[in-house]
C-alpha positions as semicolon CSV with decimal commas, in nm:
position;residue;x (nm);y (nm);z (nm)
1;M;8,543;12,386;11,216
2;S;8,861;12,563;11,305
3;G;8,985;12,873;11,133
4;N;9,295;12,696;11,000
5;P;9,255;12,639;10,624
6;L;9,549;12,394;10,618
7;L;9,384;12,143;10,849
8;P;9,183;11,962;10,580
9;A;9,486;11,947;10,350
10;W;9,697;11,797;10,631
11;Y;9,428;11,538;10,703
12;D;9,411;11,446;10,337
13;F;9,788;11,405;10,320
14;A;9,800;11,198;10,639
15;W;9,518;10,963;10,533
16;T;9,665;10,925;10,186
17;A;10,004;10,832;10,336
18;I;9,840;10,580;10,570
19;V;9,646;10,419;10,284
20;I;9,961;10,395;10,070
21;V;10,153;10,231;10,356
22;V;9,871;9,980;10,419
23;I;9,843;9,892;10,049
24;G;10,222;9,858;10,023
25;L;10,232;9,632;10,328
26;A;9,955;9,413;10,185
27;I;10,128;9,388;9,846
28;W;10,459;9,303;10,013
29;S;10,288;9,031;10,216
30;L;10,108;8,888;9,913
31;V;10,433;8,876;9,712
32;S;10,609;8,711;10,004
33;L;10,323;8,462;10,029
34;A;10,338;8,384;9,657
35;Q;10,711;8,314;9,682
36;S;10,677;8,091;9,989
37;K;10,675;7,713;9,976
38;V;10,333;7,682;10,140
39;D;10,077;7,448;9,979
40;A;9,800;7,598;9,762
41;P;9,502;7,573;10,002
42;T;9,706;7,733;10,280
43;K;9,821;8,010;10,044
44;L;9,459;8,077;9,951
45;A;9,358;8,101;10,316
46;W;9,647;8,335;10,393
47;A;9,569;8,549;10,086
48;V;9,205;8,587;10,191
49;F;9,317;8,679;10,544
50;I;9,565;8,937;10,413
51;I;9,313;9,091;10,175
52;A;9,026;9,094;10,426
53;L;9,232;9,245;10,708
54;P;9,530;9,411;10,540
55;I;9,711;9,541;10,848
56;L;9,650;9,249;11,083
57;G;9,678;8,985;10,810
58;S;10,003;9,126;10,675
59;L;10,165;9,157;11,014
60;V;10,058;8,807;11,119
61;W;10,188;8,660;10,791
62;L;10,523;8,838;10,817
63;V;10,571;8,726;11,179
64;H;10,465;8,371;11,092
65;R;10,706;8,364;10,797
66;R;10,992;8,487;11,013
67;N;10,918;8,230;11,283
68;R;10,891;7,955;11,023
69;R;11,227;8,048;10,872
70;A;11,383;8,045;11,218
71;E;11,243;7,697;11,283
72;L;11,374;7,567;10,950
73;A;11,719;7,709;11,018
74;R;11,750;7,506;11,340
């Protein structure tokens, strides 16, 4: 261990911030999914994907939603 007593406190703060961002991203994705016009079985599959892999699932859902909106606007 290093002689710096602030190192563990900084690690705790950094990991707490990362966890809060990941949880916020997952909640944002799940709310977005709930408000989408996707059918129920597809919503369930997306929700399981977002909950199982919060970072990857959330990012994939948000990109998919954006691409879908762009296609519908054409």
